[in-house]
C-alpha positions as CSV (number, residue, x, y, z in Angstrom):
1,M,-5.7,-6.1,7.5
2,F,-4.7,-4.9,11.0
3,A,-5.0,-8.4,12.3
4,C,-3.1,-9.8,9.4
5,S,-0.2,-7.4,9.7
6,A,-0.1,-7.9,13.5
7,K,0.1,-11.7,13.0
8,R,3.0,-11.2,10.5
9,G,4.8,-8.8,12.8
10,I,4.7,-5.9,10.3
11,D,3.3,-2.4,10.4
12,F,2.1,-1.9,6.8
13,C,1.0,-4.3,4.1
14,S,3.8,-3.1,1.8
15,Q,6.3,-4.7,4.1
16,C,4.7,-8.2,3.5
17,E,6.2,-10.8,1.2
18,E,2.8,-11.4,-0.3
19,Y,2.1,-7.7,-1.0
20,P,-0.2,-7.0,-2.7
21,C,-2.4,-9.9,-1.8
22,D,-5.9,-10.6,-3.2
23,E,-7.5,-9.4,0.0
24,L,-5.8,-6.0,-0.3
25,K,-6.6,-5.7,-4.0
26,Q,-10.3,-6.3,-3.2
27,F,-10.2,-3.8,-0.4
28,Q,-8.5,-1.2,-2.6
29,S,-11.0,-1.5,-5.4
30,A,-14.1,-1.2,-3.3
31,M,-14.2,2.5,-2.5
32,P,-12.9,5.8,-4.0
33,H,-11.1,6.9,-0.9
34,R,-8.7,4.0,-1.5
35,I,-7.8,4.9,-5.1
36,E,-4.3,6.0,-4.0
37,L,-3.7,3.1,-1.7
38,W,-0.8,1.6,-3.6
39,A,1.0,5.0,-3.9
40,N,0.4,5.7,-0.3
41,L,1.8,2.4,0.9
42,E,4.9,2.9,-1.3
43,R,5.3,6.4,0.1
44,V,5.0,5.2,3.7
45,K,7.7,2.6,2.9
46,S,10.0,5.2,1.4
47,V,9.6,8.1,3.9
48,G,8.0,6.6,6.9
49,Y,4.5,7.0,8.3
50,R,5.1,10.2,10.1
51,Q,6.2,12.2,7.1
52,W,3.6,10.5,5.0
53,L,0.9,11.5,7.4
54,G,1.9,15.1,7.2
55,E,1.9,14.9,3.4
56,I,-1.5,13.2,3.2
57,R,-3.1,15.8,5.4
58,K,-2.3,18.3,2.8
59,H,-4.1,16.2,0.2
60,Y,-7.3,16.5,2.2
61,T,-7.0,20.2,3.2
62,C,-9.2,22.9,1.5
63,P,-6.9,25.2,-0.5
64,Q,-9.1,28.2,0.6
65,C,-9.7,27.9,4.3
66,R,-7.3,25.0,5.3
67,T,-10.1,22.8,6.7
68,V,-9.4,19.1,6.5
69,N,-12.2,17.4,4.4
70,S,-13.3,13.9,3.7
71,T,-12.9,12.2,0.3
72,Y,-16.6,12.4,0.0
73,N,-16.9,16.2,0.7
74,L,-17.1,17.5,-2.9
75,K,-17.3,21.0,-1.4
76,C,-15.4,22.2,1.6
77,R,-17.6,21.5,4.7
78,K,-16.5,24.9,6.1
79,C,-16.3,27.4,3.3
80,G,-18.0,25.6,0.4
81,A,-15.0,25.9,-1.9
82,E,-14.9,23.4,-4.8
83,P,-13.1,21.1,-4.9
84,S,-12.8,20.5,-1.2
85,C,-9.2,19.3,-1.5
86,G,-6.6,18.0,-3.9
87,Y,-7.8,14.4,-3.6
88,V,-11.3,15.3,-4.7
89,S,-9.9,17.4,-7.5
90,R,-8.0,14.4,-8.8
91,H,-10.7,11.8,-8.3
92,R,-14.0,13.6,-8.5
93,E,-15.5,11.5,-11.3
94,A,-14.9,8.2,-9.4
95,I,-16.2,9.7,-6.1
96,V,-19.4,11.1,-7.8
97,Q,-20.0,7.7,-9.5
98,Y,-19.6,5.9,-6.2
99,L,-22.0,8.2,-4.4
100,K,-24.6,7.8,-7.2
101,N,-24.3,4.0,-7.0
102,R,-24.8,4.1,-3.2
103,R,-27.9,6.2,-3.6
104,G,-29.2,3.8,-6.3
105,E,-29.2,6.5,-9.0
């Protein structure tokens, strides 16, 4: 998508006339860390990427120890708190199912 946006002279897919295209829809549906892609792109569009970045960091920060975690850290990688962050709290079921499928369970 980086090459596509560069070719079109835009910074984010949400600025494109073809948004959301089939390629972006397929990309979004492939993995749980992309569940909020549409909302994130709209937020970037409305407040700018700098403010969005500050906001999104909070989504991935442990409420107990303030460590930034991955979508796939169900427990905080530093203190072990569950859930590891707000994103995991909201999407735990989809993340767990994805991880099971990856392991072939």
